[in-house]
N, CA, C and O atoms as a GROMACS GRO file, in nm:
protein
  444
    1MET      N    1   0.083  -0.116   0.000
    1MET     CA    2   0.000   0.000   0.000
    1MET      C    3   0.089   0.124   0.000
    1MET      O    4   0.198   0.127   0.057
    2LYS      N    5   0.036   0.229  -0.067
    2LYS     CA    6   0.111   0.353  -0.077
    2LYS      C    7   0.022   0.472  -0.047
    2LYS      O    8  -0.099   0.469  -0.067
    3GLU      N    9   0.085   0.577   0.003
    3GLU     CA   10   0.014   0.702   0.028
    3GLU      C   11  -0.053   0.749  -0.100
    3GLU      O   12   0.004   0.738  -0.209
    4GLY      N   13  -0.174   0.803  -0.087
    4GLY     CA   14  -0.249   0.850  -0.203
    4GLY      C   15  -0.342   0.747  -0.262
    4GLY      O   16  -0.419   0.777  -0.353
    5GLU      N   17  -0.335   0.623  -0.211
    5GLU     CA   18  -0.425   0.519  -0.260
    5GLU      C   19  -0.556   0.520  -0.183
    5GLU      O   20  -0.562   0.562  -0.068
    6ILE      N   21  -0.660   0.475  -0.250
    6ILE     CA   22  -0.791   0.459  -0.188
    6ILE      C   23  -0.812   0.310  -0.166
    6ILE      O   24  -0.794   0.229  -0.257
    7VAL      N   25  -0.850   0.275  -0.043
    7VAL     CA   26  -0.868   0.135  -0.005
    7VAL      C   27  -1.000   0.120   0.069
    7VAL      O   28  -1.059   0.218   0.112
    8LEU      N   29  -1.046  -0.003   0.082
    8LEU     CA   30  -1.161  -0.034   0.167
    8LEU      C   31  -1.109  -0.096   0.295
    8LEU      O   32  -1.024  -0.185   0.292
    9THR      N   33  -1.160  -0.048   0.408
    9THR     CA   34  -1.120  -0.104   0.537
    9THR      C   35  -1.229  -0.076   0.639
    9THR      O   36  -1.314   0.011   0.618
   10ASP      N   37  -1.228  -0.151   0.748
   10ASP     CA   38  -1.321  -0.126   0.857
   10ASP      C   39  -1.276   0.002   0.928
   10ASP      O   40  -1.163   0.011   0.976
   11LEU      N   41  -1.366   0.100   0.932
   11LEU     CA   42  -1.333   0.229   0.990
   11LEU      C   43  -1.418   0.251   1.115
   11LEU      O   44  -1.538   0.226   1.113
   12PRO      N   45  -1.356   0.297   1.224
   12PRO     CA   46  -1.433   0.322   1.346
   12PRO      C   47  -1.542   0.427   1.321
   12PRO      O   48  -1.520   0.526   1.252
   13GLN      N   49  -1.659   0.403   1.378
   13GLN     CA   50  -1.773   0.494   1.364
   13GLN      C   51  -1.801   0.563   1.498
   13GLN      O   52  -1.751   0.521   1.602
   14ALA      N   53  -1.880   0.667   1.493
   14ALA     CA   54  -1.911   0.746   1.613
   14ALA      C   55  -1.982   0.664   1.720
   14ALA      O   56  -1.970   0.693   1.839
   15ASP      N   57  -2.055   0.561   1.678
   15ASP     CA   58  -2.129   0.478   1.775
   15ASP      C   59  -2.043   0.368   1.837
   15ASP      O   60  -2.093   0.286   1.914
   16GLY      N   61  -1.913   0.365   1.805
   16GLY     CA   62  -1.822   0.265   1.860
   16GLY      C   63  -1.808   0.141   1.774
   16GLY      O   64  -1.721   0.058   1.799
   17GLY      N   65  -1.892   0.127   1.673
   17GLY     CA   66  -1.883   0.014   1.582
   17GLY      C   67  -1.786   0.041   1.469
   17GLY      O   68  -1.717   0.143   1.467
   18TYR      N   69  -1.782  -0.053   1.376
   18TYR     CA   70  -1.696  -0.041   1.259
   18TYR      C   71  -1.780  -0.061   1.134
   18TYR      O   72  -1.880  -0.133   1.136
   19LYS      N   73  -1.739   0.003   1.025
   19LYS     CA   74  -1.810  -0.009   0.899
   19LYS      C   75  -1.709  -0.014   0.786
   19LYS      O   76  -1.613   0.063   0.786
   20LEU      N   77  -1.730  -0.104   0.691
   20LEU     CA   78  -1.642  -0.112   0.574
   20LEU      C   79  -1.665   0.013   0.490
   20LEU      O   80  -1.775   0.037   0.439
   21ARG      N   81  -1.558   0.092   0.475
   21ARG     CA   82  -1.570   0.220   0.405
   21ARG      C   83  -1.445   0.244   0.319
   21ARG      O   84  -1.338   0.189   0.347
   22PRO      N   85  -1.461   0.325   0.216
   22PRO     CA   86  -1.340   0.366   0.143
   22PRO      C   87  -1.268   0.474   0.223
   22PRO      O   88  -1.331   0.560   0.284
   23VAL      N   89  -1.138   0.467   0.223
   23VAL     CA   90  -1.055   0.567   0.291
   23VAL      C   91  -0.938   0.602   0.201
   23VAL      O   92  -0.899   0.526   0.113
   24LEU      N   93  -0.884   0.720   0.224
   24LEU     CA   94  -0.764   0.764   0.156
   24LEU      C   95  -0.645   0.745   0.248
   24LEU      O   96  -0.649   0.787   0.364
   25LEU      N   97  -0.540   0.682   0.199
   25LEU     CA   98  -0.417   0.666   0.277
   25LEU      C   99  -0.341   0.798   0.269
   25LEU      O  100  -0.277   0.828   0.168
   26LEU      N  101  -0.348   0.876   0.377
   26LEU     CA  102  -0.285   1.007   0.379
   26LEU      C  103  -0.134   0.996   0.399
   26LEU      O  104  -0.056   1.052   0.321
   27LYS      N  105  -0.093   0.923   0.503
   27LYS     CA  106   0.049   0.917   0.538
   27LYS      C  107   0.079   0.789   0.614
   27LYS      O  108   0.004   0.750   0.704
   28GLN      N  109   0.189   0.721   0.576
   28GLN     CA  110   0.232   0.604   0.652
   28GLN      C  111   0.312   0.655   0.772
   28GLN      O  112   0.403   0.736   0.758
   29LEU      N  113   0.276   0.606   0.890
   29LEU     CA  114   0.337   0.652   1.013
   29LEU      C  115   0.459   0.568   1.048
   29LEU      O  116   0.466   0.450   1.014
   30PRO      N  117   0.556   0.628   1.114
   30PRO     CA  118   0.678   0.554   1.149
   30PRO      C  119   0.652   0.451   1.259
   30PRO      O  120   0.555   0.461   1.334
   31GLY      N  121   0.740   0.355   1.267
   31GLY     CA  122   0.733   0.256   1.375
   31GLY      C  123   0.666   0.128   1.331
   31GLY      O  124   0.733   0.030   1.298
   32TYR      N  125   0.534   0.128   1.330
   32TYR     CA  126   0.461   0.006   1.299
   32TYR      C  127   0.404   0.004   1.158
   32TYR      O  128   0.335  -0.090   1.120
   33ASN      N  129   0.432   0.108   1.081
   33ASN     CA  130   0.384   0.119   0.943
   33ASN      C  131   0.233   0.128   0.932
   33ASN      O  132   0.176   0.090   0.830
   34ASP      N  133   0.168   0.178   1.037
   34ASP     CA  134   0.025   0.207   1.028
   34ASP      C  135   0.005   0.326   0.936
   34ASP      O  136   0.100   0.398   0.904
   35PHE      N  137  -0.120   0.347   0.893
   35PHE     CA  138  -0.152   0.459   0.806
   35PHE      C  139  -0.249   0.556   0.873
   35PHE      O  140  -0.347   0.514   0.935
   36LEU      N  141  -0.221   0.684   0.860
   36LEU     CA  142  -0.319   0.787   0.891
   36LEU      C  143  -0.410   0.795   0.769
   36LEU      O  144  -0.364   0.818   0.658
   37VAL      N  145  -0.539   0.775   0.792
   37VAL     CA  146  -0.635   0.774   0.682
   37VAL      C  147  -0.746   0.875   0.708
   37VAL      O  148  -0.766   0.920   0.821
   38CYS      N  149  -0.816   0.909   0.602
   38CYS     CA  150  -0.937   0.989   0.619
   38CYS      C  151  -1.049   0.922   0.541
   38CYS      O  152  -1.027   0.862   0.435
   39GLY      N  153  -1.168   0.934   0.595
   39GLY     CA  154  -1.284   0.870   0.536
   39GLY      C  155  -1.327   0.937   0.407
   39GLY      O  156  -1.301   1.055   0.383
   40ILE      N  157  -1.394   0.859   0.325
   40ILE     CA  158  -1.453   0.907   0.200
   40ILE      C  159  -1.601   0.877   0.208
   40ILE      O  160  -1.641   0.766   0.245
   41SER      N  161  -1.684   0.976   0.174
   41SER     CA  162  -1.828   0.962   0.192
   41SER      C  163  -1.903   1.007   0.068
   41SER      O  164  -1.858   1.097  -0.004
   42THR      N  165  -2.017   0.946   0.043
   42THR     CA  166  -2.105   0.989  -0.066
   42THR      C  167  -2.204   1.095  -0.017
   42THR      O  168  -2.286   1.144  -0.095
   43GLN      N  169  -2.198   1.130   0.111
   43GLN     CA  170  -2.288   1.231   0.168
   43GLN      C  171  -2.235   1.370   0.133
   43GLN      O  172  -2.173   1.437   0.215
   44LEU      N  173  -2.262   1.412   0.010
   44LEU     CA  174  -2.204   1.535  -0.042
   44LEU      C  175  -2.244   1.659   0.037
   44LEU      O  176  -2.172   1.759   0.035
   45HIS      N  177  -2.357   1.654   0.107
   45HIS     CA  178  -2.400   1.768   0.187
   45HIS      C  179  -2.306   1.794   0.306
   45HIS      O  180  -2.313   1.900   0.368
   46GLN      N  181  -2.218   1.698   0.338
   46GLN     CA  182  -2.124   1.715   0.449
   46GLN      C  183  -1.995   1.786   0.408
   46GLN      O  184  -1.907   1.808   0.491
   47LEU      N  185  -1.983   1.822   0.282
   47LEU     CA  186  -1.863   1.888   0.231
   47LEU      C  187  -1.834   2.016   0.308
   47LEU      O  188  -1.921   2.102   0.320
   48VAL      N  189  -1.712   2.029   0.358
   48VAL     CA  190  -1.665   2.152   0.420
   48VAL      C  191  -1.580   2.223   0.316
   48VAL      O  192  -1.466   2.185   0.291
   49LYS      N  193  -1.637   2.327   0.257
   49LYS     CA  194  -1.567   2.398   0.148
   49LYS      C  195  -1.434   2.453   0.197
   49LYS      O  196  -1.423   2.507   0.307
   50GLY      N  197  -1.333   2.438   0.112
   50GLY     CA  198  -1.200   2.485   0.144
   50GLY      C  199  -1.119   2.389   0.229
   50GLY      O  200  -1.001   2.412   0.254
   51PHE      N  201  -1.182   2.282   0.275
   51PHE     CA  202  -1.113   2.183   0.358
   51PHE      C  203  -1.125   2.045   0.296
   51PHE      O  204  -1.024   1.983   0.262
   52ASP      N  205  -1.247   1.995   0.280
   52ASP     CA  206  -1.269   1.864   0.216
   52ASP      C  207  -1.251   1.877   0.065
   52ASP      O  208  -1.235   1.986   0.012
   53GLU      N  209  -1.253   1.763  -0.002
   53GLU     CA  210  -1.236   1.761  -0.148
   53GLU      C  211  -1.348   1.681  -0.212
   53GLU      O  212  -1.375   1.567  -0.173
   54LEU      N  213  -1.412   1.740  -0.310
   54LEU     CA  214  -1.515   1.671  -0.387
   54LEU      C  215  -1.450   1.592  -0.499
   54LEU      O  216  -1.372   1.647  -0.578
   55LEU      N  217  -1.482   1.464  -0.506
   55LEU     CA  218  -1.440   1.380  -0.618
   55LEU      C  219  -1.566   1.359  -0.703
   55LEU      O  220  -1.650   1.275  -0.673
   56ASP      N  221  -1.576   1.437  -0.810
   56ASP     CA  222  -1.695   1.438  -0.895
   56ASP      C  223  -1.681   1.333  -1.004
   56ASP      O  224  -1.581   1.330  -1.076
   57GLU      N  225  -1.782   1.247  -1.015
   57GLU     CA  226  -1.778   1.141  -1.115
   57GLU      C  227  -1.771   1.194  -1.257
   57GLU      O  228  -1.742   1.118  -1.349
   58LYS      N  229  -1.798   1.323  -1.279
   58LYS     CA  230  -1.789   1.384  -1.411
   58LYS      C  231  -1.647   1.427  -1.445
   58LYS      O  232  -1.617   1.456  -1.561
   59ASP      N  233  -1.558   1.432  -1.344
   59ASP     CA  234  -1.420   1.474  -1.367
   59ASP      C  235  -1.341   1.369  -1.444
   59ASP      O  236  -1.368   1.249  -1.432
   60GLN      N  237  -1.247   1.415  -1.520
   60GLN     CA  238  -1.165   1.329  -1.606
   60GLN      C  239  -1.091   1.220  -1.527
   60GLN      O  240  -1.081   1.107  -1.575
   61HIS      N  241  -1.041   1.252  -1.410
   61HIS     CA  242  -0.958   1.158  -1.333
   61HIS      C  243  -1.038   1.075  -1.233
   61HIS      O  244  -0.979   0.999  -1.156
   62PHE      N  245  -1.170   1.088  -1.233
   62PHE     CA  246  -1.252   1.016  -1.134
   62PHE      C  247  -1.235   0.865  -1.146
   62PHE      O  248  -1.231   0.796  -1.044
   63ILE      N  249  -1.225   0.814  -1.266
   63ILE     CA  250  -1.218   0.668  -1.287
   63ILE      C  251  -1.103   0.605  -1.210
   63ILE      O  252  -1.114   0.491  -1.164
   64GLN      N  253  -0.992   0.677  -1.195
   64GLN     CA  254  -0.875   0.620  -1.125
   64GLN      C  255  -0.898   0.604  -0.975
   64GLN      O  256  -0.821   0.535  -0.908
   65THR      N  257  -1.003   0.668  -0.920
   65THR     CA  258  -1.030   0.657  -0.777
   65THR      C  259  -1.086   0.520  -0.740
   65THR      O  260  -1.070   0.476  -0.626
   66GLY      N  261  -1.150   0.453  -0.836
   66GLY     CA  262  -1.213   0.324  -0.806
   66GLY      C  263  -1.346   0.337  -0.735
   66GLY      O  264  -1.408   0.237  -0.700
   67LEU      N  265  -1.391   0.460  -0.713
   67LEU     CA  266  -1.518   0.483  -0.646
   67LEU      C  267  -1.633   0.467  -0.745
   67LEU      O  268  -1.613   0.479  -0.865
   68ARG      N  269  -1.752   0.442  -0.695
   68ARG     CA  270  -1.869   0.418  -0.780
   68ARG      C  271  -1.949   0.544  -0.811
   68ARG      O  272  -2.017   0.551  -0.913
   69GLN      N  273  -1.940   0.642  -0.722
   69GLN     CA  274  -2.017   0.765  -0.742
   69GLN      C  275  -1.945   0.882  -0.678
   69GLN      O  276  -1.851   0.864  -0.601
   70SER      N  277  -1.991   1.001  -0.711
   70SER     CA  278  -1.930   1.122  -0.655
   70SER      C  279  -1.922   1.109  -0.503
   70SER      O  280  -2.015   1.061  -0.438
   71SER      N  281  -1.810   1.153  -0.448
   71SER     CA  282  -1.782   1.138  -0.306
   71SER      C  283  -1.699   1.254  -0.257
   71SER      O  284  -1.645   1.332  -0.337
   72ILE      N  285  -1.689   1.266  -0.125
   72ILE     CA  286  -1.600   1.367  -0.069
   72ILE      C  287  -1.493   1.300   0.017
   72ILE      O  288  -1.519   1.204   0.089
   73ILE      N  289  -1.373   1.355   0.006
   73ILE     CA  290  -1.265   1.317   0.096
   73ILE      C  291  -1.282   1.404   0.218
   73ILE      O  292  -1.269   1.526   0.210
   74ARG      N  293  -1.310   1.343   0.333
   74ARG     CA  294  -1.340   1.416   0.457
   74ARG      C  295  -1.215   1.425   0.544
   74ARG      O  296  -1.185   1.333   0.620
   75LEU      N  297  -1.144   1.535   0.532
   75LEU     CA  298  -1.019   1.552   0.608
   75LEU      C  299  -1.038   1.553   0.758
   75LEU      O  300  -0.943   1.528   0.832
   76ALA      N  301  -1.159   1.580   0.805
   76ALA     CA  302  -1.182   1.580   0.950
   76ALA      C  303  -1.221   1.443   1.003
   76ALA      O  304  -1.236   1.426   1.124
   77PHE      N  305  -1.238   1.345   0.915
   77PHE     CA  306  -1.274   1.209   0.956
   77PHE      C  307  -1.147   1.124   0.951
   77PHE      O  308  -1.125   1.048   0.857
   78LEU      N  309  -1.064   1.138   1.055
   78LEU     CA  310  -0.932   1.075   1.059
   78LEU      C  311  -0.932   0.951   1.146
   78LEU      O  312  -1.006   0.940   1.243
   79ALA      N  313  -0.845   0.857   1.109
   79ALA     CA  314  -0.823   0.736   1.188
   79ALA      C  315  -0.684   0.683   1.155
   79ALA      O  316  -0.624   0.719   1.054
   80VAL      N  317  -0.634   0.598   1.243
   80VAL     CA  318  -0.509   0.526   1.218
   80VAL      C  319  -0.545   0.379   1.201
   80VAL      O  320  -0.609   0.319   1.287
   81ILE      N  321  -0.502   0.323   1.089
   81ILE     CA  322  -0.536   0.185   1.054
   81ILE      C  323  -0.406   0.105   1.037
   81ILE      O  324  -0.317   0.147   0.964
   82PRO      N  325  -0.395  -0.011   1.104
   82PRO     CA  326  -0.277  -0.096   1.082
   82PRO      C  327  -0.272  -0.144   0.937
   82PRO      O  328  -0.374  -0.177   0.878
   83SER      N  329  -0.153  -0.147   0.882
   83SER     CA  330  -0.139  -0.187   0.741
   83SER      C  331  -0.190  -0.329   0.718
   83SER      O  332  -0.232  -0.361   0.606
   84VAL      N  333  -0.188  -0.415   0.820
   84VAL     CA  334  -0.238  -0.552   0.803
   84VAL      C  335  -0.391  -0.557   0.789
   84VAL      O  336  -0.445  -0.660   0.749
   85LYS      N  337  -0.459  -0.448   0.821
   85LYS     CA  338  -0.606  -0.440   0.810
   85LYS      C  339  -0.650  -0.383   0.675
   85LYS      O  340  -0.768  -0.357   0.653
   86ILE      N  341  -0.553  -0.363   0.585
   86ILE     CA  342  -0.584  -0.308   0.453
   86ILE      C  343  -0.561  -0.416   0.349
   86ILE      O  344  -0.447  -0.448   0.316
   87PRO      N  345  -0.671  -0.474   0.296
   87PRO     CA  346  -0.658  -0.587   0.204
   87PRO      C  347  -0.603  -0.551   0.067
   87PRO      O  348  -0.538  -0.634   0.004
   88GLY      N  349  -0.627  -0.431   0.021
   88GLY     CA  350  -0.579  -0.393  -0.111
   88GLY      C  351  -0.645  -0.265  -0.157
   88GLY      O  352  -0.745  -0.220  -0.100
   89LYS      N  353  -0.589  -0.207  -0.261
   89LYS     CA  354  -0.641  -0.078  -0.306
   89LYS      C  355  -0.754  -0.097  -0.406
   89LYS      O  356  -0.765  -0.198  -0.474
   90ILE      N  357  -0.839   0.007  -0.412
   90ILE     CA  358  -0.942   0.009  -0.516
   90ILE      C  359  -0.911   0.118  -0.618
   90ILE      O  360  -0.963   0.115  -0.729
   91GLY      N  361  -0.826   0.212  -0.579
   91GLY     CA  362  -0.792   0.322  -0.670
   91GLY      C  363  -0.690   0.414  -0.607
   91GLY      O  364  -0.622   0.378  -0.511
   92ARG      N  365  -0.682   0.534  -0.664
   92ARG     CA  366  -0.585   0.631  -0.615
   92ARG      C  367  -0.630   0.770  -0.655
   92ARG      O  368  -0.718   0.786  -0.739
   93ILE      N  369  -0.568   0.871  -0.593
   93ILE     CA  370  -0.590   1.008  -0.636
   93ILE      C  371  -0.461   1.060  -0.697
   93ILE      O  372  -0.354   1.000  -0.681
   94ASP      N  373  -0.471   1.169  -0.767
   94ASP     CA  374  -0.358   1.234  -0.830
   94ASP      C  375  -0.256   1.278  -0.725
   94ASP      O  376  -0.294   1.321  -0.616
   95THR      N  377  -0.129   1.268  -0.756
   95THR     CA  378  -0.021   1.305  -0.664
   95THR      C  379  -0.033   1.450  -0.618
   95THR      O  380  -0.012   1.480  -0.500
   96ASP      N  381  -0.066   1.541  -0.709
   96ASP     CA  382  -0.079   1.682  -0.672
   96ASP      C  383  -0.194   1.703  -0.574
   96ASP      O  384  -0.182   1.782  -0.480
   97LEU      N  385  -0.305   1.634  -0.594
   97LEU     CA  386  -0.418   1.645  -0.502
   97LEU      C  387  -0.379   1.590  -0.365
   97LEU      O  388  -0.414   1.649  -0.263
   98HIS      N  389  -0.308   1.478  -0.363
   98HIS     CA  390  -0.263   1.420  -0.236
   98HIS      C  391  -0.178   1.521  -0.158
   98HIS      O  392  -0.199   1.541  -0.039
   99LYS      N  393  -0.083   1.584  -0.226
   99LYS     CA  394   0.002   1.684  -0.160
   99LYS      C  395  -0.081   1.801  -0.110
   99LYS      O  396  -0.059   1.850   0.001
  100ASP      N  397  -0.178   1.846  -0.191
  100ASP     CA  398  -0.264   1.956  -0.151
  100ASP      C  399  -0.345   1.922  -0.025
  100ASP      O  400  -0.359   2.005   0.064
  101LEU      N  401  -0.397   1.800  -0.018
  101LEU     CA  402  -0.474   1.758   0.099
  101LEU      C  403  -0.387   1.755   0.225
  101LEU      O  404  -0.431   1.797   0.332
  102LEU      N  405  -0.265   1.706   0.212
  102LEU     CA  406  -0.173   1.704   0.327
  102LEU      C  407  -0.143   1.847   0.372
  102LEU      O  408  -0.135   1.872   0.493
  103GLU      N  409  -0.125   1.939   0.279
  103GLU     CA  410  -0.098   2.078   0.314
  103GLU      C  411  -0.219   2.141   0.383
  103GLU      O  412  -0.203   2.214   0.481
  104ARG      N  413  -0.340   2.114   0.333
  104ARG     CA  414  -0.461   2.167   0.396
  104ARG      C  415  -0.471   2.121   0.541
  104ARG      O  416  -0.501   2.199   0.631
  105LEU      N  417  -0.446   1.992   0.562
  105LEU     CA  418  -0.456   1.936   0.696
  105LEU      C  419  -0.348   1.996   0.787
  105LEU      O  420  -0.376   2.037   0.900
  106ALA      N  421  -0.226   2.002   0.738
  106ALA     CA  422  -0.115   2.059   0.817
  106ALA      C  423  -0.143   2.205   0.851
  106ALA      O  424  -0.120   2.247   0.964
  107ASN      N  425  -0.191   2.282   0.754
  107ASN     CA  426  -0.220   2.424   0.777
  107ASN      C  427  -0.328   2.439   0.883
  107ASN      O  428  -0.320   2.526   0.970
  108TYR      N  429  -0.428   2.353   0.877
  108TYR     CA  430  -0.535   2.361   0.976
  108TYR      C  431  -0.481   2.328   1.116
  108TYR      O  432  -0.514   2.396   1.213
  109LEU      N  433  -0.400   2.223   1.125
  109LEU     CA  434  -0.349   2.179   1.254
  109LEU      C  435  -0.250   2.275   1.317
  109LEU      O  436  -0.234   2.276   1.439
  110THR      N  437  -0.184   2.355   1.236
  110THR     CA  438  -0.080   2.443   1.289
  110THR      C  439  -0.122   2.589   1.301
  110THR      O  440  -0.041   2.673   1.339
  111ARG      N  441  -0.248   2.620   1.270
  111ARG     CA  442  -0.289   2.760   1.286
  111ARG      C  443  -0.348   2.784   1.422
  111ARG      O  444  -0.388   2.897   1.452
   0.00000   0.00000   0.00000
């Protein structure tokens, strides 16, 4: 698995349960090789403009994401997932978009 890939994994939910969801591998963490991930959702009304990212199925590069319909990358929906819990990728995002998302998150965390 590599940073910038989209994978399916069990993601912790607010109710304490887990749900199989697509996530973006933001950054591989040192030590145990776990990944900092963020959730991807089809609930487009949850988009936080200027922070989250809309992946529109009409966009030219949408097919490479492996997603079935327009979705948002939710930068505020973070989790750490062990690499052994990631069975494989379904797609990826563009390298420039990945860098932009990391910068958005870092800027938010450091202001």
